N, C-alpha and C positions, 0 to 999 in steps of 0.2 A: 562461386558464392562468396559474398563479402564476409569479412571477419565477424564473428558473433560478438556483440557488444554486451558488456555487463555493467549494469547500473545498480548502485546500492545507496540506500538512505533511509532515514526515519519517517514515520508517519507523523507529520506535523513538526513544529519547532517551538510553539508557544506554550510552554509548560512552566508554571510557577516553581515546581520542584526541581527544575533544571538549573535554576540560578545558584551559582556557587558549587554546582555538582558537574554539569556539563559546561555551562558558560562561566567564565571567570567573574568573580565579584566585581561590580562596577563596570562591566563591559559596556562600551559605548558603540561598538560596531553593531550593524544589523545582524541578527541571528543567522540569516542566510549566508552572509559573508563569512561568518565563523564556520558554519557547517560545510561550506564548499571547500574548505581546506582539507576535509576528510572524506567527503562524499561527492557524488556526481548527480544526485537526484534527491528530491524530497516529494513525499506524497502530501497534497494539500488537504487539510481537514476542514478549513474554513468553509469551503464550498458545500460540504455535507450539511452543515448546520444552517447556513443561509447563503443567499446569492451575494457574492462579494461585489463591491463597486469596481467598475472597469478601471478607474484610476488606481485603485489598490493593486489590481492584477497587473496592470502595466508597470507599476512600480516594482513589483516582485521580479518581473522579467528584466527590468533595467538594472536592478541592484546586483544580481548575480553576474560575476565576471567570467567564470569558467565557461569557455565556449561550448563544451559538450553537455553542460548541465541541463537536466530535464525536470519538468514537473509532471506528476500524475495528479490530475484533477478528479475529485470525487463528485459524483452526481448527488444532488440534494436529497435529503432524507424523505422529503415529501414524495419523491418519485419511487423510492425503494421501500420505505417503511409505512408511510401513510397510504399512498397509492389511491387517493381519492381527490376529486375536485381539482385536478391539475389543469391550469389554464394555458391558453396559447401564449400569453405574455410570459408565463414562467418558463415555458419551453424555449421561447426565443431569448429570454434573458440568459439562460445557461448556454445556449448556442453562442451567444455573443461573447461570453466569458471564455469559452473553450476556443473560439476563433481567435480571440486576442492572444492567447498563449500560443496557439498554432502558428499564427503569422509572425510571432516573435521568434519562432524556431525552437520553442522550449516545451512543446507538448509531447510528452512521452506516451500519454494515453489518458483515457477517461475510465475511472473505476466505478462500476455499478455494483455497490455493496448491499447485499440483501441480508436480513437477520436470519437467525436459526429457525425462526417460526415460518419462514417463507419456504413452503414445501412444494414438491413437484406434483401439482394438480392442474387441471385444465385452465382455470381462470388465471393462475399464476404464470402458466406458459404463455397465455395470451398477453398478459401484461409485459412480460419480458420481450416478446416479439414487438410490441408497440414501442418500447423504449429503444430497441435496436433500429426500428424504422425512423424514429424521431432523431436519433443521434448517430445514425450510421455514417455520417460524413467524417467522423472522428475515430481514431483507433480505440476500440472499446475492449474492456476486460470485465468479466462478470465474476463476482464472488458470491457463492452460495455456501451455506454451512450445514445443511441437513442432508443426511445420507440418501434420501429419496432421489436426489439429483445425480447420484453416482450410477448412471446408466448410459449405455452406448448411444441411444438415440439423442440424448442431450448433448453429448460431445460431438456427435456428427452434425447436429444442428449448429453448434457454435462454429465448427470448422467450415461448414457450408456458407455461413454468413461472415466469415473472416473475423470472428470475435474471439478474443483471448480468454483463457480460463485461469482464474486465480487459484493456484494451489495454496492451501493454508495449513499451518501448524497451529492446532488449538487443542484444548483438553479433550481426550477421547471419552466423552460421556454423552448419554441421551441421544443416540442416533446421529451423532455428529460425524461429518466427513473427516477422514483421517488424512495424514500427510500423503500427497500424491506427487506425480511428476508429469502431468499432462500438458501438452502444448497444442492449441487448436488454431493458432494463427501465427503470424511472424513474431508475435510477442510472447515470451515466456514470463510467467509471473509467479513469485513466491512471497507469501505474506506471513510473517511470524507474529502470532498473538501471545505466545507464551503458553505454559501448561498449568496455570493456576486453577486446578480442578475444584478446590475448595471454594473459591470465590466466584467462579464463572457464572453459576446460576444461583449464587447465594442470596438469601432473603434480604439482607441488608447491604449487599454489595454496591459498589459504585465503579466508575471508570478506572480510577487509580488502583483500587483493590484488584479488579479483574485483570489488569495488565501489569501487575506487580510480579515480575518473574525474570530471573536470570538463568539462561540456559547453561547447563554444565558441559564439560568436555565430551562426554558420551553422547549427549543429545545433539551437540553441534556436529558430531560425526554422522549421525543419522540424517541431519539436515543437509550436510555436504553431499552425501550420496545422491539425494534427490536433486540438489542444485546442479550438480554436474550433468545429470541427464537432461534437465530442463535447458541448461545452457547449450547443450549439443543440438537441441531441436529448434530453439528460437533464435531468430536473427538479432533480436534485442531482448535481453533478460533483465528483469527488475526484481531486486530483493529488497523488501520493505520490512523494517522492524517496527512493530506496533506494541511491543512490550516496553512502553515508553517510560513507565514510572521510575523516577530517580535516574534517568539516563541509561537504564539497562539495555535498551535497544541499541544505543550508540556503542556500548561495550561489545555486545554480541555481534553487531554488524562488522566492527573492526576486527574481531576475532575471525569471522567468516572470511573477510577480505584477506587476512593473513594466511588462513588455511588454503584459500583458493590460489593465491599467488605464490605461496611457499616462501614468503619473505616477511620480515617483521614490519609492523606498522606502528605509528605513534598514536597514543591516546591523548585526547585533550588534557592538559595539565591538571585541571580540577578533578578529573575522573581517577587519576592515578592515586589521589589521596583517599578515595572512597572504595576502590576495588583493587584487589590483588589478582591480576590476570596477566 
């Protein structure tokens, strides 16, 4: 069996609040070139919000210099959150984007991220099967957040179809799935959202408030227990930090990398001025 590979990186890179915190002030390099000094993957957010231009995707693949660097592409929200009036052109558009990254040797997988409101009922099962049929030529990972999916038949279904399961750390409220260590394909996946319980379903919350969270030492210990089990099972394991506000994902991911390797790692210089870790 080949060595199990570990990939770590943040969910996205284009955040205004990272300027002067993660990225040095006046930085002229592309953010991907900066991040690849510390990580070997990035999860793409852009494709969740809209279909990116092929020229843009090709540029991302060219910009990165690290040979083993991988992208996780997110399927568009129309497929996972709206789930209506999906056209053949939209399906083919995303296939073309994913194929472009795949042929460049940069495709770690395609993340199908569903909201907490996506519960385990017949019509949602049918929709998930449809997505797997449409995009089955790519390595898929499914993220569900509601506890109704935490059942053996669901995991058996993923395993049978060689689809990865996205283990998530999120606030433990309102029938939410808790931190797990399941692996249902060659890909192991762990996604860290933070534990900002107060803002997760808050009336006036927004993206930045929801993911404003820095894991402490004890919480990182809990995560490490799960990560080691996931890494033992998956041939390729991805750890993604989505607690992105003010670069907290970058801090925690580097801490996890240090705990995993048992050696010290360097923080981006701007972060050392904002965090004492």
